N, C-alpha and C positions, 0 to 999 in steps of 0.2 A: 103052240106053246113055246115060250121063250123064258130065259132067265134075265134078271137085271142085276147090274153091278151095284151092290149096296155097301160093301165094306172092303177095305184093304188092310191087311194085317202086316205089321212091320215088327220084326224081331229086333230087340235092342238091349243095351246094358242098363239104360236109365229111362224108363218109360215116362216118368214125370217131366224130366228135362226135355226129352224129345217131343213130347206132347205140347209143351209150352212153346217150343220153337215153331212147330207146324201150326199151332193156333195163331201165332203172330203172322206167319206166312199167308195163311188162307182166310183169316178172319173167322176161324172156327172157335168153338168153346168146348171145354171139357163137359162131356155128357155122363161119363161113368168112370169110377175108379174102384177096382176090385182086386185085392191082393196085388199082384205084380202086373196088372193090365190096366191101361188107361185108354178110354175111347173118347174121341173128339168128333164134332160134326158141326154142320152149319146151324147157326142160331135162327136163320130165316126160313128154313124149310124143316118141318118136323120129320122125324124118322119115317122112312119111306116103305116099310114092310108091306103096308096095306094099300099103298098108292099105286095106281097103274102108271106105267111110263117111267122115264128116267128120273132119278133122284140123285142129289149130290151124295157121293159115298162117304161113310164115316171112315175114319182112320183109327185102327186099334194098335196100340203099342204094347207089346208083351216082352217082359224081361226073359232073356235066355242066357245061359252061362257062357256060351262060346262067342268069341268076337267075330265081327265081319271079316271074311278072309279074302274074297275076290270081288271083282266088279259085279254089280247087281245084274241079274238076268231080267228083271222087271224094274222099271223106274217110273217116277211120276213126272209129268210135264205140267208146268204152270204157265199161265198167261197173265201179264200185267192187266189189272182191272181198270186202273185209273192213272197210269203213268206209262212212259215209254220203257222199252226193254232195258236201256242203260240205267235209268233211274231205279227200276225195280231190282236189277242186279246189285246196285249199290246198297239199296235198302236191305236185301237179303244177306249180303256180306256183313252189314252192320248188326244183323240179328244173330250172326254166328256161322253162316254158311261159309264155305271156302271154295275156291276154284278147283275143278277136278279135270284131270287129263285122262280121257278114255280113248285117245287116239284121234282126236279131231284134227282136221286139216287146216283149220283157220278160215275156211270158206263157208262154214255152216251159218245158217240164219239163227241158230239157237246158241245159248250159252250153257255150258255144263257146270253145275255146282254140286257140292256135297253138303248134306246136313251135318250137324255137330257130331254124329256118329259115323260119318263117312258114306252114307247112302247117297248115290248120285241121283240128281234130278236135273231137268232142263228148264230154262226160262225161254219160252218161245217169243218170236218177234211179231208175228202177224196173225196167226191162226186164232180165230175167235169161235167159241162154241155157239 
């Protein structure tokens, strides 16, 4: 018996705005809006609760009163689907991401960015699922 990763919850100040940013990053769409919670997921793969095997996880953005205070303990890595890393970084910066310093040496093959609320994520150069 195993579990499968189906959802990642992200605390934030503005669920609608952060959901729009991540929809643009991932090509996801809004699947549900309820009170202060917005859920987004892949339009190409239906919700995976009853499907065996891996499924693209949905992202759920929930409004919380406290601001982000420290570096994330968990972060998302993304891979460019149809561009090279530098082009994808430029696109994400244009969507509202910012460069983030989490102690990189400059020798890494990934680029660390932060979403509009400061949540760090990495743009990988070569790993493909």
